[in-house]
C-alpha positions in Angstrom: 137.8 92.3 99.6 134.3 90.8 99.7 133.5 93.0 102.7 134.6 96.1 100.8 132.4 95.2 97.9 129.5 94.6 100.2 130.1 98.0 101.8 130.1 99.7 98.4 126.8 97.9 97.5 125.3 99.1 100.8 126.3 102.7 100.0 125.0 102.4 96.5 121.6 101.2 97.7 121.2 103.8 100.5 122.4 106.7 98.4 120.1 105.9 95.5 117.1 108.3 94.7 114.7 105.3 95.2 115.8 105.0 98.9 115.0 108.7 99.4 111.3 108.3 98.7 108.7 109.7 101.1 107.8 107.7 104.2 104.2 107.0 103.1 105.4 105.4 99.8 107.8 103.2 101.8 105.1 102.1 104.2 102.7 101.4 101.3 105.2 99.4 99.4 106.2 97.5 102.5 102.6 96.7 103.2 102.0 95.5 99.6 105.1 93.3 99.8 104.0 91.8 103.1 100.5 91.1 101.7 102.0 89.4 98.7 104.1 87.3 101.0 101.1 86.3 103.1 99.0 85.4 100.0 101.8 83.1 98.7 102.1 81.4 102.1 98.4 80.9 102.3 98.3 79.6 98.8 101.0 77.1 99.5 99.1 75.9 102.7 95.6 75.8 101.1 96.2 74.7 97.5 95.3 71.1 98.3 92.1 72.2 99.9 91.2 74.3 96.9 91.9 71.5 94.4 90.1 68.8 96.4 87.1 71.0 96.8 86.5 70.9 93.0 87.6 67.3 92.5 88.1 65.0 95.5 89.9 62.4 93.4 92.8 64.7 92.3 96.3 64.4 93.6 97.5 67.9 94.5 101.1 67.0 94.2 100.7 65.4 90.8 98.7 68.4 89.6 101.3 70.9 90.7 104.2 68.8 89.4 102.5 68.6 86.0 102.8 72.4 85.5 106.3 72.9 86.9 108.0 72.8 83.5 105.6 75.5 82.2 106.2 77.5 85.4 109.9 77.5 84.8 109.6 78.5 81.2 107.2 81.4 82.0 109.6 82.3 84.8 112.4 82.9 82.4 110.1 85.2 80.3 109.0 87.1 83.4 112.6 87.5 84.6 113.7 88.7 81.2 111.4 91.7 81.8 111.7 92.3 85.5 115.1 91.0 86.6 118.0 93.4 86.8 121.5 92.4 85.6 123.9 94.8 87.3 127.0 93.9 85.3 127.5 97.6 84.5 128.4 98.0 88.2 131.8 96.3 87.7 133.1 99.0 85.4 134.9 101.0 88.2 136.7 97.8 89.4 138.2 96.8 86.1 140.9 99.4 86.4 141.8 98.6 90.0 144.3 95.9 91.2 141.6 93.5 92.1 141.3 89.9 90.9 138.4 89.8 88.4 137.3 86.4 89.6 136.4 87.9 93.0 134.4 90.7 91.4 132.6 88.2 89.1 131.8 85.8 92.0 130.5 88.7 94.1 128.3 89.9 91.3 126.8 86.4 90.7 126.5 85.8 94.4 124.7 89.1 94.8 122.1 88.0 92.2 121.7 84.7 94.2 120.2 86.8 97.1 117.8 88.6 94.9 114.1 88.6 96.0 113.2 87.1 92.6 114.9 83.9 93.7 113.6 83.6 97.3 110.0 84.9 96.9 109.0 81.6 95.3 109.8 79.8 98.5 107.0 81.5 100.3 104.7 79.2 98.3 107.1 76.2 97.9 108.1 75.6 101.6 104.5 75.5 103.0 103.4 73.3 100.0 106.3 70.9 100.4 106.1 70.5 104.2 102.3 70.2 104.3 101.2 68.6 101.0 104.2 66.8 99.6 105.2 65.4 103.0 101.6 64.2 103.5 101.3 62.5 100.2 104.9 61.1 100.1 107.3 61.5 103.0 109.7 64.1 104.5 112.8 63.2 102.4 110.6 63.5 99.3 109.4 67.0 100.5 113.0 68.2 101.0 114.0 66.7 97.5 111.0 68.6 96.0 112.2 71.8 97.6 115.7 71.3 96.3 114.4 70.7 92.7 112.1 73.8 92.9 114.8 76.1 94.2 117.6 74.8 92.0 115.6 75.3 88.9 114.7 78.8 90.0 118.4 79.5 90.5 119.2 78.0 87.1 116.7 80.4 85.6 118.4 83.3 87.4 121.8 82.6 85.7 120.2 81.7 82.3 118.5 85.1 82.3 121.7 86.7 83.4 123.3 85.6 80.1 120.3 86.0 77.9 119.6 89.6 78.9 123.2 90.6 78.0 123.1 88.7 74.7 119.7 89.9 73.7 119.9 93.5 75.0 117.0 95.6 73.5 115.5 92.6 71.6 111.9 92.5 72.9 111.0 89.5 70.7 112.9 87.1 72.9 110.4 87.8 75.8 107.4 87.2 73.5 109.1 84.0 72.0 109.4 82.5 75.5 105.8 83.4 76.4 104.5 82.0 73.1 106.6 78.8 73.7 104.9 78.4 77.1 101.5 79.1 75.6 102.1 76.7 72.8 103.2 73.9 75.2 100.2 74.6 77.4 97.9 74.3 74.3 99.5 71.1 73.1 99.1 69.7 76.6 95.5 70.8 76.9 94.5 69.1 73.7 96.6 66.0 74.5 98.9 66.5 71.5 102.1 66.6 73.6 101.9 65.5 77.3 104.0 68.2 79.0 102.4 67.6 82.4 103.1 63.9 82.2 106.8 64.4 81.4 107.0 66.9 84.3 105.1 64.7 86.7 107.2 61.7 85.8 110.4 63.5 86.6 109.1 64.7 89.9 107.8 61.2 90.8 111.3 59.9 90.1 112.6 62.5 92.6 110.0 61.4 95.1 111.0 57.8 94.7 114.7 58.5 94.8 115.4 61.8 96.6 119.1 61.8 95.7 118.1 62.4 92.0 117.2 66.0 93.2 121.0 66.7 93.2 120.9 66.6 89.4 119.1 69.9 89.4 121.7 71.3 91.8 124.3 70.3 89.2 122.2 72.0 86.5 122.1 75.3 88.5 125.9 75.1 89.2 126.5 74.6 85.5 124.7 77.8 84.6 126.6 79.6 87.4 129.9 78.5 85.8 128.6 79.5 82.3 127.6 82.9 83.6 131.0 83.3 85.3 132.8 82.5 82.0 130.5 84.8 80.1 131.3 87.6 82.4 135.0 86.8 82.1 134.9 86.9 78.3 132.9 90.2 78.2 134.3 92.1 81.1 136.1 94.8 79.1 135.2 98.5 79.0 134.4 98.5 75.3 131.9 95.7 75.8 130.2 97.3 78.8 130.1 100.8 77.4 126.8 102.2 76.1 126.6 101.4 72.4 125.3 103.7 69.8 122.3 102.6 67.7 124.5 102.1 64.6 122.3 104.3 62.4 119.0 102.8 63.6 118.0 106.2 64.8 117.7 107.5 61.2 115.4 104.5 60.3 113.3 105.2 63.4 112.9 108.9 62.3 111.8 107.7 58.9 109.2 105.3 60.3 107.8 108.1 62.5 107.8 110.8 59.8 104.1 110.4 59.2 103.5 112.1 62.6 104.8 115.4 61.2 101.4 115.8 59.5 99.9 116.4 62.9 102.0 119.5 63.5 103.6 120.3 66.9 101.5 117.7 68.7 102.7 115.0 66.3 106.3 116.0 66.9 105.9 115.6 70.6 104.2 112.2 70.2 107.2 111.1 68.0 109.6 112.1 70.8 107.5 110.0 73.2 107.7 107.0 70.9 111.4 107.4 70.5 111.8 107.7 74.3 109.9 104.4 74.8 111.8 102.5 72.1 115.2 103.7 73.3 115.1 103.5 77.1 114.7 100.6 79.5 112.0 101.8 81.9 109.4 103.0 79.4 110.0 100.0 77.3 109.5 97.6 80.2 106.4 99.5 81.4 104.9 99.2 77.9 105.7 95.5 77.6 104.1 94.7 81.0 101.0 96.6 79.9 100.7 94.4 76.8 101.3 91.3 78.9 98.3 92.2 81.1 96.0 91.9 78.1 95.8 88.3 79.1 94.4 89.3 82.5 90.9 88.7 81.4 91.6 84.9 81.1 91.5 84.8 84.9 87.9 86.1 85.0 86.1 85.5 81.8 86.8 81.7 81.9 85.2 81.4 85.4 81.5 81.7 85.9 81.8 82.6 89.6 82.6 86.2 88.7 79.7 88.6 87.9 79.2 91.6 85.7 80.8 93.9 88.3 84.1 92.1 88.1 83.8 92.3 84.3 83.7 96.1 84.6 86.8 96.2 86.7 88.6 93.8 84.3 87.6 95.9 81.3 88.8 99.1 82.9 92.1 97.4 83.7 92.7 95.8 80.3 91.7 98.8 78.1 93.2 101.4 80.3 96.4 100.0 81.8 98.7 101.2 78.9 97.2 104.7 79.2 97.5 104.7 83.0 101.1 103.5 83.0 102.1 106.3 80.8 99.8 109.0 82.2 100.7 108.5 85.9 104.3 109.6 85.1 103.7 112.6 83.0 105.7 114.9 82.9 108.4 112.8 84.7 109.1 111.0 81.4 110.7 114.3 80.3 112.8 114.7 83.4 116.0 114.8 81.4 115.0 117.7 79.2 112.1 119.4 80.9 114.1 122.7 81.2 114.7 122.6 77.5 110.9 122.2 76.9 110.3 125.3 79.1 112.8 127.4 77.0 111.6 126.2 73.6 108.9 127.5 71.4 106.4 125.1 72.8 103.1 125.9 74.5 101.8 123.8 77.3 98.5 123.6 75.4 100.4 121.6 72.7 102.2 119.6 75.3 99.1 118.5 77.1 97.2 117.8 73.9 100.1 115.5 72.7 100.1 113.6 75.9 96.3 113.2 75.7 96.3 112.1 72.1 98.9 109.5 72.9 97.0 108.2 75.9 93.7 107.8 74.0 95.6 106.1 71.1 97.0 103.6 73.6 93.5 103.0 75.0 92.1 102.5 71.5 94.8 100.1 70.6 94.3 98.1 73.8 90.6 97.9 73.1 91.2 96.6 69.6 93.6 94.0 70.9 91.1 92.9 73.5 88.4 92.0 70.9 89.3 88.3 70.9 87.6 88.2 74.3 84.4 88.2 72.3 84.9 84.4 72.1 83.6 84.3 75.7 80.5 86.4 74.8 79.6 89.7 73.1 78.6 91.1 76.5 82.4 91.3 77.3 83.0 93.3 74.1 80.3 95.8 75.0 81.7 96.1 78.5 85.2 96.7 77.1 83.8 99.3 74.6 82.0 101.2 77.4 85.0 101.2 79.7 87.3 102.2 76.9 85.1 105.2 76.1 85.1 106.2 79.7 88.8 105.9 80.0 89.2 108.1 76.9 86.6 110.7 77.9 87.1 110.9 81.7 90.1 108.9 83.1 92.6 110.4 80.7 91.8 113.9 82.1 92.0 112.7 85.6 95.5 111.3 85.0 96.6 114.6 83.3 95.1 116.6 86.2 97.2 114.7 88.7 100.2 115.0 86.5 100.3 118.8 87.2 101.4 117.8 90.8 103.9 115.2 89.7 107.4 116.7 90.1 109.3 113.5 91.0 112.3 112.9 88.7 113.5 109.4 87.7 116.1 108.0 85.3 114.3 106.5 82.2 117.5 104.6 81.3 117.3 102.4 84.4 115.4 99.2 84.6 111.8 99.6 85.8 111.6 96.3 87.7 111.4 96.8 91.5 112.4 100.4 90.8 110.2 102.9 92.6 112.2 106.0 91.8 109.8 108.7 90.8 106.8 107.0 92.5 104.9 109.1 95.1 101.5 109.7 96.5 100.4 111.4 93.2 100.6 108.0 91.4 98.7 106.1 94.0 96.0 108.8 94.3 95.6 108.9 90.5 95.0 105.2 90.4 92.1 105.3 92.8 89.6 107.2 90.6 90.9 105.4 87.5 89.9 102.0 89.0 87.0 102.9 91.2 85.1 105.7 89.5 83.5 103.3 86.8 82.4 101.0 89.6 80.9 103.9 91.6 78.8 104.8 88.5 78.0 101.2 87.5 76.5 99.8 90.6 73.9 102.5 91.4 72.7 102.5 87.8 72.5 98.7 87.7 70.4 98.7 90.9 68.0 101.3 89.4 67.9 99.8 85.9 70.0 97.0 84.5 73.5 96.1 83.2 73.0 97.4 79.7 71.7 100.7 80.8 74.7 101.1 83.1 77.2 100.4 80.3 75.4 102.7 77.9 75.3 105.5 80.4 79.1 105.1 81.3 79.9 105.0 77.5 77.9 108.2 76.9 79.7 110.0 79.7 83.0 109.1 78.0 81.7 110.4 74.7 80.6 113.7 76.3 84.0 114.0 77.9 85.7 113.5 74.6 83.5 116.1 73.0 84.5 118.6 75.7 88.2 117.9 75.4 89.2 121.4 74.2 88.1 123.4 77.2 89.2 120.7 79.6 92.7 120.4 78.1 93.0 124.2 78.0 92.2 124.3 81.7 94.8 121.6 82.5 97.4 123.5 80.3 96.7 126.7 82.5 97.4 124.6 85.6 100.7 123.5 84.0 101.6 127.1 83.5 101.0 127.9 87.1 103.0 124.9 88.3 105.8 125.0 85.7 108.5 126.4 88.1 107.7 123.9 90.8 107.7 121.1 88.3 111.0 122.2 86.8 112.6 122.4 90.2 111.6 118.9 91.1 112.4 117.3 87.8 115.9 118.7 87.7 116.7 117.6 91.3 
């Protein structure tokens, strides 16, 4: 029976639209995955060198052990956004003469082999065998690995249950992230010694390696709880897609103010409903907001210059806009034919997408204002790049969207889902990220940093002033491409 289930899973994966991507996309994704793996291995091998370079008295093992608790809490939050829980796949088997326990164990075992659980080992194994073994001994290194992997596996089954119980409740992700941030802050200001507690536990494991088995018991416990949870919920009425229970009417009321913007406002309202009601756009939006903290990696370190500030500003203020714009009009795959046959002009369609994108960029700029704590020059950089994104990059994304005819299912999870991703998305990201740099560096060499930022900001303002003829031109391109787009989006 297990072999039959594996065969079905194999067919499911190889017959999915994501597997039918173009060869260039597969090669690119494989290359990026290989690079990520190499970086993790290198980080595990060199982390002690990096730490000792800044402080030759630090113990690398104690330092890493001190942050493992925070790492596992953040890991739950990240998995809540990115990890798939394929319990819906058991529906066809519930009506067949198959023991449910076999199906449940297969489902949980399948999640055991997920890349989310094993990718961590690319860092953990080199770190344990090189650094932990050097500081302690080989049994301690193996015990450290057992603890690290067992806690990751426990997180896997915790998220398995949490995602089903909190389906559609975004606040749980933010609560976990805030919990981790709060613990980090308490530890940083010596109000609650999180790192000392974490280090003390790992030192106990190093002194008595058999205590590592307690974390194995912890992981097995969550496996059993996940199994019992599945057993209690594995009925068709529980797995069926549930209605919103009248929430749709409340959502319509909350978005009623957009009617004042005419047809453009109606389309924006549809986009907002699409984001709030479907997995993939919701996850893409959440991840974009999560990357608002990206600047903490650069603005807190003096080794990065103004050029890196420009890249970071483009990324922070424009990521939400880019994540949405790269997949226009594929977001409307399910009803693009209806849009073609309705009383809707492509001019209104393009304007609505543009308005929504520049609104996203403006919101992200406002949310990035706290970075002014690190210096007002960062705020001016963000403002300049936000204006450029609004007045230039938004048109570039819409221009590439006229060639985007790859369909995808917005109801599926977006994590590790490359359905609908093609060369258009990758090509659109190149000018979005690099064009500000291409403008910034020559102006900086000829003048100075402030002149470069002002010039880039003025270019954005001029682009915004010319939005009417530019959007009309893009709308005409949509008219020429509408049949090709419709054919691809209904495939």
